[in-house]
Steps between C-alpha positions, in 0.01 A plus 500: 500500500612855423382794712572858398452759775458846352626788714798626697695193614530635855121483522436185297759301696309577820205302363706178496516260791819478705732211409292406194765545226781259414730730308517853361663560160502862389672786321389837644506820293857624474571833662455796263472287189151559369145613562253212508211676328470788743409307813555740789564228761761313300844418637814618323433876488624578852723807531798309646632143497441476875130577462478230233681252725276584797186446291622162376591391852144584606355296211717198572424520870141427399621228262687345792176489698315304231788258432508166676781451750682293238432755226748685280527828312667519158561867426626644170625861498689722256733792570569853376766772502523848648552802272676833534187663640471229763191353338438141408614407151147457367427874515794585277407564138824346369461153647272342242198530730395842373151400393412341830637778720335767278166322529546474876560874522185569296296297745662597828686824434869542582596166650813546706660165562788590725769241573715740707801335338782645289470456124530154346445313825323168478211551742498137616123465527492115504745469786346789692167317490650158577691626804199699621290182482770317693485771767123455507530134594526315170775242451701605194586157368656564159565749226445360151633667187264529206741518206343650186646398163288776338528799737368849428761687290689781673710779351740528796876504430644488852350176636372164379150463362280376781379151418372361829247546776458344842256247636507468878382189677368588846329277753274555796681246719825297489318184392295557187355308209747463212474227237860468392435206269236688302747754365817295465679555171699273271856461619757665278701177511234229556770241558650707780874568516604215273822317432806408704566858611162533671535169683863558601401839633268330747742225605679707762188672623368345823149613411512282189634190676341252741681322781525188287676687223198504271424805289151640450523702183244528225317709245177696529297609197333781699634778720358767729378804312768771494443856620550660156192459279547589133156595367406725210241773542179428310259795474127448498364716220210647699703571814810710565850409384610355834252212528603242759637207286325165547834318508608720791185433701478124446794383716378727781153343483628143470744533790294724726140380463390139560282340238293331772415596856281335763150649501482480879833635627646648180830315538673443164544159347875465447697327228676182616808378313638149542872482441654185346717279714853638520739306279838433660802405293828393654817650358784292367868584510549666160346844542485608137327197354282433804391862528371501145328167551336610826389826343338322210322245721363760738394739226315222319334382822381851591364570152312171499373542858387861549304604812138389482230762542238345728273798445329740740424341834291601797692655790224549760297275731158621387244227437401634161699437185316773314722767348479837329746708301750733663452875446735753340456870578609793285412836663603683181315279253539710185400312186455168683818310411542360852144363493559341161816325617334385824204356308726329248665324795175406678516767771235750603583870492391837637595824327466853635493778240423870528471591133161438337673486162733223613208314653336498156820375338530222758132403464528483122822303521391253769135453404621384162686214671307415815138511605540555874622862512330706770537879515416664833487878543600635839509869409215725620 
């Protein structure tokens, strides 16, 4: 099911029950970047970075209330630069954002975005927000780099073209739901460190050797997902140029939101992996020949005996075995990409969106794919 709550997210979030959401995946409006169709209550037009940070902290404080204790927040944020007049870079007519800043001034008058920084300073918005959330009680678990092969062109000559943004993984408590297996990626070298060199390297390492002199070395076709995600931007023709890419959202949804939860207690069903029996091979005396032989045997064994996925299994003591889908929240729903990805992966979703125009885009986009889209208006 997809619910779209129309109105200011600070108000719409208050209509949600406490500890009812499994994960939040979102990309708030970037500071000073654009006017979202003249909405007076929108975030991103604050006079200073600190005001913007304070407003986001307030929003995510409410998000924290509605998250389950094992819930997570996946937060994407972009950055900007200060200019000679101390303003944010998006008010400068020579930055490539002239049309947007001019339109903003038509709607709101002289917008003075003051960074209070010397010229050319990177304002550091993502880290300001992340550290402020940490101060507010969130656990800042990881920074993930979104590497863009097709970044926005820049005419600068005294620095590199910016081709990345941040995604921060934050949790409500130290123990949280995270499906590591769901987002594992293919190993760069599926056979592991192969050949005599790899095996010899482990011979003198106590961690690689048992008391009986046996060596436990093998290959693994999968590896943990790395913290640099290379994903191209893919605009949605009816929305703005910075549409949240589906490929960026999907690993956040898969790792952070369970596909099934108990209908009684809400505890997630968790993936159970059965590892194959460890193969032990005893070394001979001739290191070179034996190392290559051992490496080949173990690599072949691991490839032919990968871990077995036993599926999602119940983790609670409730009598019922009835389940429902986990829920993904996006308090800045935009054109509905988060809802689309959640639905594609059998999760429910709730979007909050202030702009009536974006609500229409999301409705048109999602109603064409799914029947159960509910729009609720919370504005007076």
